[in-house]
C-alpha positions in Angstrom: 132.6 73.2 87.4 134.9 73.2 84.4 131.9 73.0 82.1 130.3 76.0 83.8 133.6 78.0 83.6 133.8 77.3 79.9 130.2 78.5 79.4 130.9 81.7 81.3 134.1 82.3 79.3 132.3 81.7 76.0 129.5 84.0 77.1 131.9 86.8 78.0 133.7 86.5 74.6 130.3 86.6 72.8 129.3 89.7 74.7 132.7 91.3 74.0 132.3 90.5 70.3 128.7 91.7 70.0 128.6 94.7 72.4 125.7 96.5 70.7 123.6 93.4 70.4 124.3 92.5 74.0 123.3 96.0 75.2 120.1 96.0 73.2 119.2 92.5 74.5 119.8 93.5 78.1 118.2 96.9 77.8 114.7 95.5 77.7 115.3 93.5 80.8 116.9 96.5 82.5 113.9 98.7 81.7 111.4 96.1 82.6 113.0 95.5 86.0 113.1 99.2 86.7 109.5 99.5 85.7 108.2 96.7 87.9 110.3 97.5 91.0 109.4 101.2 90.9 105.7 100.7 90.1 105.1 98.1 92.9 107.2 100.2 95.3 105.0 103.2 94.6 101.9 101.0 95.3 103.3 99.8 98.6 104.3 103.4 99.6 100.9 104.7 98.6 99.2 102.1 100.7 101.3 102.8 103.8 100.7 106.6 103.5 97.0 106.0 103.2 97.1 103.8 106.3 99.1 106.5 108.2 96.6 109.2 107.1 93.6 107.1 108.1 95.1 105.9 111.4 95.8 109.4 112.6 92.3 109.2 114.2 93.1 105.8 115.6 93.6 102.2 114.4 90.5 100.0 114.0 88.4 102.1 116.4 84.7 102.8 116.3 83.2 106.1 117.4 79.6 105.8 118.6 77.2 108.8 118.6 73.7 109.0 120.2 70.8 109.6 117.8 67.0 109.2 117.6 64.9 106.1 117.3 63.3 105.4 114.0 61.6 102.1 114.9 58.9 101.4 117.5 60.0 99.0 120.2 58.2 97.4 123.1 55.5 100.0 123.3 57.9 103.0 122.8 57.3 105.1 119.7 59.8 106.6 117.3 61.7 109.9 117.6 63.0 109.3 121.1 66.5 110.8 121.8 69.1 108.4 123.0 72.0 109.7 125.2 75.0 108.1 126.8 76.3 108.1 130.4 79.7 107.0 131.8 78.0 103.9 133.2 77.4 102.8 129.6 81.1 102.6 129.1 81.5 100.3 132.1 78.5 98.2 131.0 79.9 97.7 127.5 83.3 96.7 128.9 81.7 94.1 131.2 79.3 92.5 128.8 81.3 92.5 125.6 84.6 90.6 126.0 85.5 91.2 122.4 86.3 94.9 123.2 89.9 95.6 123.8 89.3 99.1 125.2 86.4 101.6 125.5 86.4 105.3 126.5 83.9 108.0 127.2 84.3 111.4 125.6 82.8 114.7 126.6 83.4 117.7 124.4 82.5 121.3 123.9 84.0 124.5 122.5 85.4 126.9 125.1 87.8 129.8 124.9 91.3 129.0 125.9 93.6 131.9 126.9 97.2 132.5 127.7 97.9 136.2 128.3 96.4 138.1 125.3 96.4 135.0 123.1 92.8 133.7 122.9 91.6 130.6 121.0 88.3 128.7 120.8 89.4 125.1 120.7 87.3 121.9 121.2 87.8 120.8 124.9 87.5 117.1 125.4 87.0 115.2 128.7 88.6 111.8 128.4 90.3 109.0 130.3 93.9 107.6 130.0 93.2 104.8 127.5 91.8 107.4 125.1 95.3 108.6 124.3 96.3 105.1 123.1 93.1 104.5 121.1 93.3 107.9 119.3 97.1 108.0 118.8 97.5 111.1 121.0 101.2 110.8 121.7 102.8 113.4 123.9 106.1 115.1 122.8 109.2 114.2 124.9 109.1 116.0 128.3 105.3 115.8 128.7 102.7 113.1 129.3 99.1 112.2 128.7 96.3 112.1 131.3 96.7 109.3 133.9 94.3 107.6 136.3 95.2 109.8 139.4 94.3 112.9 137.2 90.9 111.4 136.8 90.4 110.2 140.3 91.5 113.4 141.9 89.8 115.6 139.3 93.1 117.4 138.6 93.0 120.6 136.5 95.6 119.4 134.0 95.5 119.6 130.2 97.1 118.0 127.2 97.0 120.4 124.2 97.3 119.9 120.5 100.4 121.0 118.7 98.5 123.9 116.9 97.0 125.0 120.1 100.5 125.2 121.6 101.8 127.1 118.6 99.0 129.7 118.8 99.0 130.2 122.6 102.7 129.7 123.5 104.6 130.2 120.3 108.0 128.5 120.4 108.2 128.5 124.2 107.9 125.4 126.3 104.3 125.2 127.7 104.9 122.2 130.1 104.0 123.4 133.6 102.5 126.6 132.5 98.9 127.7 133.0 96.2 127.9 130.4 92.7 129.3 131.2 89.9 127.2 129.8 86.9 129.5 130.1 87.8 131.1 133.5 89.3 128.0 135.0 93.1 127.6 135.2 94.7 124.3 134.0 98.3 123.2 134.1 99.7 122.0 130.8 101.2 118.5 131.2 101.7 117.5 127.6 101.7 118.6 124.0 100.5 116.2 121.3 103.2 115.2 118.7 102.4 116.4 115.3 100.7 113.7 113.3 99.0 113.2 109.9 95.2 113.0 110.3 92.9 113.2 107.2 89.7 112.3 109.1 88.1 113.5 112.3 84.9 114.3 114.1 84.1 117.8 115.5 87.8 118.9 115.3 91.3 117.8 114.4 93.3 116.6 117.3 95.9 119.3 116.7 93.3 121.9 117.6 92.0 120.2 120.8 92.5 120.5 124.5 92.2 117.3 126.5 91.4 117.2 130.2 90.4 114.4 132.6 86.7 113.3 132.2 85.9 113.7 135.9 87.3 117.3 135.8 85.3 118.1 132.7 82.1 116.8 134.4 82.7 118.9 137.6 83.8 122.1 135.8 81.1 122.1 133.1 78.4 120.3 135.0 78.2 117.6 132.3 76.3 114.4 132.8 75.7 113.1 129.2 78.6 112.0 127.0 79.0 113.4 123.5 80.2 110.0 122.2 81.8 106.7 123.2 84.9 105.2 121.5 85.8 101.5 121.5 88.3 99.2 119.9 87.8 95.6 119.1 90.4 92.9 119.8 89.9 91.4 116.3 89.0 93.8 113.5 87.7 91.0 111.3 84.7 90.6 113.7 84.0 94.4 114.0 80.6 94.1 112.4 79.5 91.4 114.9 80.8 93.5 117.8 78.9 96.6 116.6 75.7 94.5 116.6 76.5 93.4 120.2 77.1 97.0 121.3 73.7 98.1 119.9 72.0 95.0 121.5 73.5 95.9 125.0 72.5 99.6 124.7 69.1 98.7 123.1 68.3 96.5 126.1 69.2 99.3 128.5 67.5 102.2 126.7 64.6 100.2 125.2 65.2 100.5 121.4 65.3 98.1 118.6 68.9 96.7 118.3 68.6 96.9 114.5 67.7 100.6 114.6 71.0 102.1 113.4 69.7 105.7 113.7 69.3 105.3 117.4 73.0 104.7 117.8 75.2 105.7 114.9 78.6 104.0 114.7 81.5 105.1 112.6 83.6 102.0 112.3 87.1 103.0 110.9 88.0 99.3 110.4 85.7 99.3 107.3 88.1 101.7 105.7 91.0 99.3 106.5 89.2 96.6 104.6 88.6 98.9 101.7 92.3 99.9 101.7 93.4 96.2 101.7 91.2 95.2 98.7 91.8 98.5 96.8 95.6 98.2 97.0 95.5 94.5 96.3 94.0 95.3 93.0 96.2 98.4 92.5 99.4 96.4 93.1 98.2 93.5 90.9 97.5 96.1 88.1 101.0 97.7 88.6 102.6 94.3 88.6 100.8 93.3 85.4 102.1 96.5 83.7 105.6 95.7 84.8 105.2 92.0 83.9 104.1 92.8 80.3 107.1 95.1 79.9 109.4 92.3 81.1 107.5 89.8 79.0 108.2 91.9 75.9 111.8 92.1 76.9 111.9 88.3 77.4 110.6 87.8 73.9 113.4 90.0 72.7 115.9 87.9 74.6 114.5 84.7 73.2 114.6 86.0 69.6 118.2 87.1 70.0 119.1 83.6 71.4 117.4 82.0 68.4 119.7 84.1 66.2 122.7 83.1 68.3 121.8 79.5 67.8 121.6 79.9 64.0 125.0 81.7 64.1 126.6 78.9 66.1 125.2 75.8 64.3 128.7 74.8 63.2 130.0 75.1 66.8 127.1 73.0 68.0 127.8 70.3 65.4 131.5 70.2 66.3 130.8 69.9 70.1 128.2 67.1 69.4 130.7 65.3 67.1 133.4 65.2 69.8 131.1 63.8 72.4 128.9 66.6 73.9 125.5 65.4 74.9 122.2 67.1 74.1 122.0 68.0 77.8 125.3 69.8 77.5 124.1 72.0 74.6 120.8 72.6 76.4 122.6 73.7 79.6 125.0 75.9 77.7 122.4 78.0 75.9 120.0 78.0 78.8 122.7 79.4 81.1 123.7 82.0 78.5 120.1 83.2 78.4 120.0 83.3 82.2 123.2 85.2 82.3 121.7 87.9 80.1 118.5 88.0 82.1 120.5 88.0 85.4 122.8 90.8 84.4 120.0 92.9 83.0 117.9 92.4 86.1 120.8 93.2 88.4 121.6 96.4 86.6 117.9 97.3 86.5 117.4 96.5 90.2 120.3 98.8 91.1 118.9 101.6 89.0 115.5 101.1 90.5 117.0 101.3 94.1 118.7 104.5 93.1 115.5 106.0 91.7 113.6 105.0 94.8 116.2 106.7 97.1 116.1 109.9 94.9 112.3 109.9 95.1 112.4 110.1 98.9 113.5 113.7 98.5 110.6 114.8 96.4 107.9 116.4 98.6 105.0 114.0 97.6 105.0 111.8 100.7 102.1 113.5 102.4 99.9 113.1 99.3 100.7 109.8 97.6 103.5 108.5 99.8 107.0 107.6 98.8 108.0 104.4 97.0 109.1 101.6 99.5 111.4 98.8 98.5 109.9 96.0 100.7 110.6 92.3 100.7 107.2 91.8 98.9 108.5 94.0 96.0 111.8 92.0 95.8 110.0 88.6 96.0 107.5 89.5 93.2 110.3 90.9 91.0 112.5 87.9 91.4 109.6 85.5 90.8 108.7 87.3 87.5 112.3 87.5 86.4 112.8 83.8 87.1 109.7 82.8 85.0 110.8 85.1 82.2 114.3 83.6 82.3 112.9 80.1 82.2 110.6 80.7 79.2 113.1 82.9 77.3 116.0 80.4 77.8 114.3 77.1 77.4 112.9 77.4 73.9 116.2 78.5 72.1 118.2 76.0 74.2 115.9 73.1 73.3 116.2 74.1 69.6 120.0 74.1 69.9 120.0 70.7 71.7 117.7 69.1 69.1 119.7 70.1 66.1 121.0 67.2 63.9 124.7 66.7 64.1 125.2 65.9 60.4 123.1 68.9 59.3 125.1 71.2 61.7 128.5 70.0 60.3 127.2 70.3 56.7 126.1 73.9 57.3 
């Protein structure tokens, strides 16, 4: 402990005597730490924002649309139209245990009216699980469609936030009546505003959601526009997609490999793309920061070599009075670590301040805001530790290997 206290005291006196050199030595570490923390934090924030934008439509869901056959199968020719019924939803749920949830969806554009305000939104007939799958979250005070709404064919509606703004303005729409076509519906919920950069037919903010059974009875609909499902394990999504086509192919007599007969938009593929893209992106950012820190580490090592040359006589005296090679090695190694540690601490505090300031710049919706996660901290500490070991070990070894006689003679 006394030895460590002596090293710290000597280090402090050396810094005090060589203020400019100490500042220039630490500046590279400070700048490198700021660079690597901020760059990786930007990468993490960008990834999170991309995920939020993508998952506005739903997380790891697949949207399946009917199409036309392009392959002959069991005596049937090509060009046959495929259509979906609500029974298909129950069939898929029964025969494919890998599905977490599955929902039918009817949809059409119909005028929606409140007083003199008239809009032409997409009206969707859905079931309760649809809200969870598609991230349709009601604002406080409202709710989404429930099972009694479907069973009793209630005329209730959940509206998108932009539909609310146009038809009701700033007034509370819950409990009020909206005319869909000529049919009155009671508003039971308003969707919370959300980020959504992908959709089909219409953004959710511009939709009106009603119970599927009510939709079928009001509009006389039999055939679904699409089916939505979510797999329990996104890593086997491709396998599940093939099973879905196989089940429907058996029922409607088409080749299960005919992707045009049933077109599936699997959003989990984009999740996989995001993962690998940002893995490479963060590695690239980390390399840039690491090179910056590496250059700073070389600067520290060079300065410590100079320090060793300046203190040759001191090293000789310490060795002459009984100091071991390991004592000299430890002394200079710890001095280097103090420089790296102080520089990295100052740089880390500056980086945290910059990250907090960047939260107020309106760029979150586009590229996200930098996020100081534990991954960023771990990577930074690991790189700084390696830099400290390399920069400190070489000068320290040189100091410990100096010949005592030559040191005293100098």
